[in-house]
N, C-alpha and C positions, 0 to 999 in steps of 0.2 A: 581516430574515432570512426565508428561504424555508421554506414548510411541508415537513415530512419527506417528503411524497409526491412532491415534485419533485426531491429530492436524487439519486435513482438516475440521472436524466437528465443531471445536471450533473457528477456525479463522474467525474473523468478518470483515476482510478487503477483498474486492474483486476487480477484475480488473475494471477500469474506475471509482472507487470511488474517491472522492476528500478528501485528507487527510492532516493533519498538523503534522510536526515532533515536538515532545514534549521533546526530550532529545538528547544530543550530540551536535556536533559542527554545525549542520544544524538546531538547535532548532528555531522554529518560522516560518520556511518556509512551504509553502503549494504547493501542486501539485496533479496531477492525477496519479493513480496507472497504470503503464504500464504492469506489470507482477507480479504475486504472486508465490512464491516458497514455497509450503507447507512443503516439506521435511526439509528446513532450517528455517522455520517459519519467512520468510523474504519477502519483497516486493521491487520492483524497482519503484521509483517515478520519474516522468518527471522533468528534470532539477534540481534535488536535489541529493546531495552526488556524485558529479562529480569527477571522477578520470582520470588520464592521462595514456594512454598505448602507448608504442612505437611499431609501426607496421613495419614489414619488407615488402618490395615491393613484390607484387604478380602479376607481369605482368604489361602491360601498363594501364589496367583499374583500378588497385589499387596500387597507388604509396606509397612509404614509408613515414613515418611521425609520428607525435604525435597525437593520437586520444583521444578526451574527450568523456567519456561515463558514464552513471549512474551506480553506484554500489548498490547492495541490502542493505536495512536497516531492522533491526529486527523489527517485528510487535509490540513488546512491547514499541517501541519508536514512535509509530504512533497513531493518533486518527482520527476517521472519522469526516469530517466536515458536519454539518447539513445545508441544503440549506435554511431552514426557520429561524433557529437561527443564522446562519452565524458565528458559533463558533464550536470549537472541542467538541464533545460530546461522552458519552458512548453509546454503542449500546445495545438495549434490543431486546427480541424476543416476537412476538405475534403470536399465532396460530389462524387463521381464522376459521369460521364455517365449511368451506369445507376441513379443515385439512391442508391448505397451511401455511407454515411458512413465517413470514414477519419480516424484521429487522426494528426496530423503534428507534427514538431518545429518550433517557431517559429524556431529558430536556423538550421537547415540545410534544412528542408523535407522531410526524409526521413520516410517512413511509420513509425509506431511499432508499428502492429498487425502 
């Protein structure tokens, strides 16, 4: 296993990517990445892996109640969706002539960024 310091370099999922859950009870669901947590190797996906939290009242603006919110999912359970293929794909890297790194779809070669 790699040390946590190296994970940000290897993580291929970024904020605003469209991803599909490939394992767990949410398998098959797709959504947009809201937040990436490199230290935990996890991501928060929009309307996926919802949990309920009981909140205490914090004044008149924030009443008490049960709040539904998204919980993080480990990135090993996610795959990036390719816009052209419309399928979950593995991510490859391509280095352009000017030295810029680009994420590409392994299935069709289309740029993901």
